[in-house]
Structure formats: C-alpha cells, structure tokens
C-alpha positions in Angstrom: 53.8 6.7 11.6 50.8 8.7 10.4 50.9 12.4 9.3 49.7 13.7 12.6 52.4 12.0 14.5 55.0 13.4 12.1 53.8 16.9 12.6 54.0 16.7 16.4 57.4 15.0 16.3 59.0 17.6 14.0 57.7 20.4 16.2 58.8 18.7 19.4 62.3 17.9 18.0 62.8 21.5 16.9 61.9 22.7 20.3 64.2 20.2 22.0 67.2 20.4 19.7 66.9 23.9 18.4 67.7 22.9 14.8 67.2 20.0 12.5 68.8 19.2 9.1 66.7 17.7 6.3 68.6 14.5 6.6 67.9 14.3 10.3 64.2 14.7 9.8 64.0 12.2 6.9 66.0 9.6 8.8 64.2 10.1 12.1 60.8 9.9 10.5 61.7 7.4 7.7 60.2 9.5 5.0 61.1 10.5 1.4 62.4 14.0 0.4 59.1 14.8 -1.3 57.1 13.9 1.9 59.6 16.0 4.0 58.9 19.0 1.7 55.2 18.6 1.9 55.3 18.3 5.7 57.4 21.4 6.2 55.2 23.4 3.9 52.0 22.2 5.6 53.4 23.0 9.1 54.5 26.4 8.0 51.6 27.5 5.8 48.6 25.8 7.2 49.4 25.2 10.9 51.4 28.5 11.4 54.5 26.8 12.9 57.3 29.4 12.3 59.8 27.1 10.7 62.6 28.9 8.9 65.9 28.0 7.2 69.0 29.1 9.1 72.0 29.8 6.8 74.3 30.0 9.8 73.4 26.6 11.1 72.5 25.0 7.8 69.4 23.6 9.3 65.7 24.3 10.0 64.9 26.3 13.2 62.0 27.9 14.8 61.9 31.7 14.2 62.8 33.2 17.7 60.9 36.4 16.9 57.6 34.6 16.1 55.0 33.3 18.6 55.0 29.6 18.9 51.3 28.5 18.9 50.1 25.0 19.9 49.1 22.7 17.0 45.3 22.8 16.6 45.0 19.1 17.1 42.2 18.7 14.6 42.7 15.5 12.6 39.4 13.7 12.4 38.6 10.0 12.8 36.2 8.4 10.4 33.4 8.8 12.9 34.2 12.4 13.6 34.3 13.2 9.8 30.9 11.5 9.4 29.4 13.4 12.3 30.6 16.8 11.1 29.4 16.1 7.5 26.0 15.0 9.0 25.7 18.3 10.8 26.8 20.1 7.6 24.1 18.2 5.7 21.4 19.0 8.2 22.3 22.7 8.1 22.4 22.6 4.3 18.8 21.2 4.2 17.6 23.9 6.5 19.9 26.6 5.3 17.7 28.4 2.8 14.4 30.0 3.5 13.2 31.2 6.9 16.1 29.8 8.9 18.9 30.7 6.5 20.2 33.9 8.2 20.3 32.3 11.6 22.0 29.1 10.5 24.6 30.6 8.1 27.0 31.7 10.9 27.0 28.1 12.3 27.6 26.6 8.9 30.5 29.0 8.4 32.1 28.0 11.7 31.6 24.3 10.9 33.3 24.6 7.6 36.1 26.5 9.1 36.6 23.7 11.6 36.6 21.1 8.8 39.1 23.3 6.9 41.6 23.1 9.8 41.7 19.3 9.4 44.1 17.2 7.5 42.1 18.0 4.3 40.1 21.0 3.4 36.3 21.1 3.6 35.8 21.0 -0.2 38.1 18.0 -0.5 36.3 16.1 2.2 33.0 16.8 0.7 34.3 15.7 -2.7 35.7 12.5 -1.4 33.1 11.5 1.2 29.4 11.3 0.2 26.5 11.0 2.5 23.4 9.9 0.5 20.1 10.8 2.0 17.7 8.6 0.0 14.3 8.3 1.6 14.3 11.9 3.0 10.7 13.3 3.0 10.1 17.0 2.4 9.3 19.2 5.4 7.2 22.4 5.1 9.5 25.2 6.3 6.7 27.2 7.8 5.8 24.1 9.9 9.3 23.5 10.9 9.8 27.1 12.0 6.6 27.0 14.1 7.7 23.7 15.7 11.1 25.2 16.5 9.7 28.4 18.0 7.2 26.5 20.2 9.8 24.0 21.2 12.5 26.5 22.3 10.0 29.0 23.6 8.3 26.3 25.7 4.8 27.0 24.2 2.0 24.8 23.3 1.4 24.1 19.6 -1.7 23.5 17.5 -1.1 21.0 14.7 -3.1 19.5 11.8 -1.6 16.1 11.2 -2.3 13.6 8.4 -2.6 10.0 9.4 -0.5 7.5 7.4 -3.1 4.8 7.5 -6.2 6.3 6.0 -5.0 9.8 5.0 -7.4 11.5 7.5 -6.5 14.7 9.2 -6.5 15.1 13.0 -6.2 18.3 15.0 -4.2 18.2 18.2 -3.0 20.6 20.8 0.5 19.4 21.9 3.3 20.4 24.2 6.5 19.8 22.1 9.4 18.1 24.0 12.1 17.6 21.4 12.7 17.3 17.6 14.4 14.1 16.5 16.2 13.5 13.2 16.0 9.8 12.6 16.8 7.9 9.4 17.1 11.2 7.5 13.6 12.4 8.6 12.3 14.7 11.3 9.9 13.6 14.1 8.3 15.6 17.0 8.2 14.0 20.4 5.3 15.8 22.2 2.7 15.5 25.0 -0.7 15.3 23.3 -3.4 17.2 25.3 -6.1 15.3 23.5 -4.9 11.8 24.2 -3.2 12.8 27.4 -0.1 10.8 26.6 3.2 11.1 24.8 3.1 10.8 21.0 5.5 10.9 18.1 4.5 12.9 15.0 6.2 12.7 11.6 7.0 16.4 10.9 6.5 15.9 7.1 2.9 14.7 7.9 2.1 17.9 9.8 0.1 20.1 7.4 -0.3 23.1 9.6 1.3 24.3 12.8 0.5 27.4 15.0 2.3 28.5 18.2 -0.1 29.0 21.1 0.6 31.3 24.0 -0.1 28.7 26.7 2.9 27.3 28.4 4.0 23.8 27.3 3.7 20.9 29.7 7.2 19.8 30.7 8.0 16.1 30.6 11.2 14.8 32.4 13.9 13.5 30.1 14.0 10.2 31.9 10.2 9.8 31.3 10.6 10.6 27.6 13.4 8.0 27.3 11.4 5.4 29.3 8.3 5.8 27.0 9.7 6.8 23.7 13.1 5.0 23.8 11.9 1.6 25.1 10.7 0.0 21.8 12.2 -0.4 18.4 12.4 2.6 16.1 10.1 5.6 15.9 7.0 3.6 16.9 7.7 3.7 20.6 5.8 3.0 23.8 6.6 2.0 27.4 4.9 -1.5 27.0 7.2 -3.7 25.0 7.4 -7.3 23.7 10.6 -9.1 22.7 11.1 -10.0 19.1 13.2 -13.1 18.4 14.6 -13.2 14.9 16.8 -15.7 13.1 18.8 -14.6 10.1 20.2 -17.1 7.6 24.0 -17.4 7.5 24.3 -15.2 4.3 22.2 -12.5 5.9 23.9 -12.9 9.3 27.2 -11.8 7.9 25.6 -8.3 7.5 23.2 -8.1 10.4 25.5 -9.4 13.1 27.4 -6.1 12.9 24.3 -3.9 12.9 22.8 -2.1 15.9 19.0 -2.4 15.8 18.4 -1.4 19.4 20.4 -0.3 22.4 19.2 -3.3 24.4 19.5 -6.0 21.7 21.0 -9.4 22.4 22.5 -11.4 19.6 24.3 -14.7 19.2 25.8 -16.7 16.3 24.5 -20.3 16.0 26.7 -23.3 15.1 25.3 -23.3 11.6 26.3 -19.7 11.0 22.8 -18.2 11.5 22.3 -15.2 13.8 19.6 -14.9 16.4 18.7 -11.4 17.4 16.4 -10.4 20.4 15.2 -6.9 20.8 12.3 -5.0 22.4 9.6 -3.3 20.3 6.4 -1.5 21.2 4.5 -1.3 18.0 5.3 -3.4 14.9 5.0 -1.3 11.7 8.7 -0.2 11.4 10.1 -3.5 12.6 7.9 -5.3 10.0 9.1 -3.0 7.3 12.8 -3.7 8.2 12.2 -7.4 8.3 10.5 -7.5 4.9 13.6 -6.0 3.2 15.5 -9.2 4.3 12.9 -11.4 2.6 13.6 -15.1 3.1 16.9 -14.2 4.9 15.1 -13.8 8.2 12.5 -15.8 10.2 10.5 -14.4 13.1 10.6 -17.0 15.9 8.6 -15.0 18.4 6.1 -13.6 19.4 3.4 -15.3 17.4 1.6 -12.1 16.6 4.7 -10.6 14.9 5.4 -13.8 13.1 1.8 -13.9 11.7 2.0 -10.2 10.6 5.2 -10.8 8.7 3.9 -14.0 7.1 0.7 -12.2 6.1 2.6 -9.3 4.5 4.9 -11.8 2.6 1.9 -13.8 1.4 0.1 -10.6 0.2 3.2 -9.5 -1.7 3.6 -13.0 -3.3 0.0 -12.9 -4.5 0.8 -9.8 -6.5 3.3 -11.7 -8.5 1.3 -15.0 -8.8 
C-alpha cells in the first residue's frame, strides 16, 4: 500500500469508527511505529486533517470542533511531475525581463501546487532534473512582439535569417500559434509573401514588429493537416513514407520511442526493428538518422536513402 492509500484509509477509518489506537492503525496498515508517526504528523500538519489525541478514549480522534476538509488529492504520477516541471522550466526561461511581472503570479501558483504534493517543490526540483541541452537563445523583444501579435490577432512583420545560406528575408505573416518543440520555439504562421503556411524558428527571427492589420485566421484542422502531417518541424501536407531498419542493438532503444503519431513499427525475427513514418521534408529526419550511425539503414524511399548515404560519405571523408 502506498502513502496516498494510507492517508485516505486513516481518514476514512477515523470517520467510520470515531477513534483509532496506534496499534489498530499500525496493524491495519502493516506499518512501523516510525511510519505511523510520520503519517499522523503529515496528515495533521500538511493536509490539515484535525487529528487529536483523546485522553478519555486513549485513541486518536477527529476534533469535533474543527472543520473536516477533503484531502487535496494531489499526488503526482511521474508523467504529471514531468509536465509540471516542464511548465516551471518554461516559465523560468521567460520569467525575467519583459514578461517577468506577468508570469510571476503563474509561477507562484504552480509552485504552490507542487508544494501540496507528496514532496515539496524544492525537494522535487532537487531530486528530478530536466536538462535542456540544445536550447537556442530567443530575443526577448522578438518573443514579446510575437506574443502580442499572436494573442491580439494582428499581422506581424519579421526579418528572418535563413539557416542554409545565412541570408535575411523579410516577411509579413499572420501568426497562428507558438510551438515549443525539442526545447526550442517555433512560430506557425500564414506567410503573405508565399501565400502559404510556414514554420519559422523564433531564434532565427532578428526583428519583429506588430502591424495593425488583422491577422488571417487559419482553421486548427487545416493547421494540423499541413503542419502536423510530416515528421518534426519541417512539415507540409505532401508526404512520403520513410522505411527504416534499425539493427538489434539500436532496436532495443528505438522500439520504445515515438517518432510520429502515425508511425508503424514491427520487430523482425532477427531482432531488428522496422519503422515506417510519414515525412514532408527531410532535413530533421536526416539529422536524427545520422545520430544512429551504422545502427540504422534507410530502406525507402530512394531519395532519402541517397541523402543519408551522401551525408555519411561526406562525414567519413573528413576522417580519411
């Protein structure tokens, strides 16, 4: 029986029986005297359950003059702890500077919520670490302009640096949503120059200015159809299917990973893992495949196979 169950059972038995001795609690829950003392103190001091010692009955009872509140019910699963710490991290990265005063009340409420859990916020932060390697710096002025245009439903002028050749492009866009993906920020927007949906890395936006023209609205279903169809952040409605085979030693890791919501995977008789998934443009998929080195082979399509082979050959030549 875990700690949460013990708390609820002690409270319920006190309500049902009216009084419980130490021996009754310890035998019912099969716990030691030290655990019993910790549980009673936690229920009384942290969860405000009005447990008092009755000399008359020589047992623990609920104080009849105190209000009996419900237990808060906040004991977090691993996924919930991770989600709350992720939110806390995001607020921490944006908490200073221009957005600090607006975000601080939310951070205070979040940490109060974590404090109500089985362990306090500081203890959780000390024991559980979320490492954000690969995070790229975002200009706070740019981020604020994006946020104002996004929430105010205004068009936005941006100067954006292209990753390929370093050139600067100027665009007028209608922002649709900000996406935090792999510890970096991206802007999904309708580009009025290209007359199509585009994804812009926020860290590559060198300047942003809110325009007074109303933003063009794109339906959520259309955004998901175009930007959520392919693999990763390089999205598009037109997709191809990548067929990848991972060696048995790599398969033991990859078989438990989610690369795409529509992926299909199977374990072969030799222990290798074949993974099929849609992609629109290849850059991010190629980068993820290269980190597996000889542990993965692209079976299809031929263009993706040739691209990965060319990258591996170019890398090998640097070490020849």
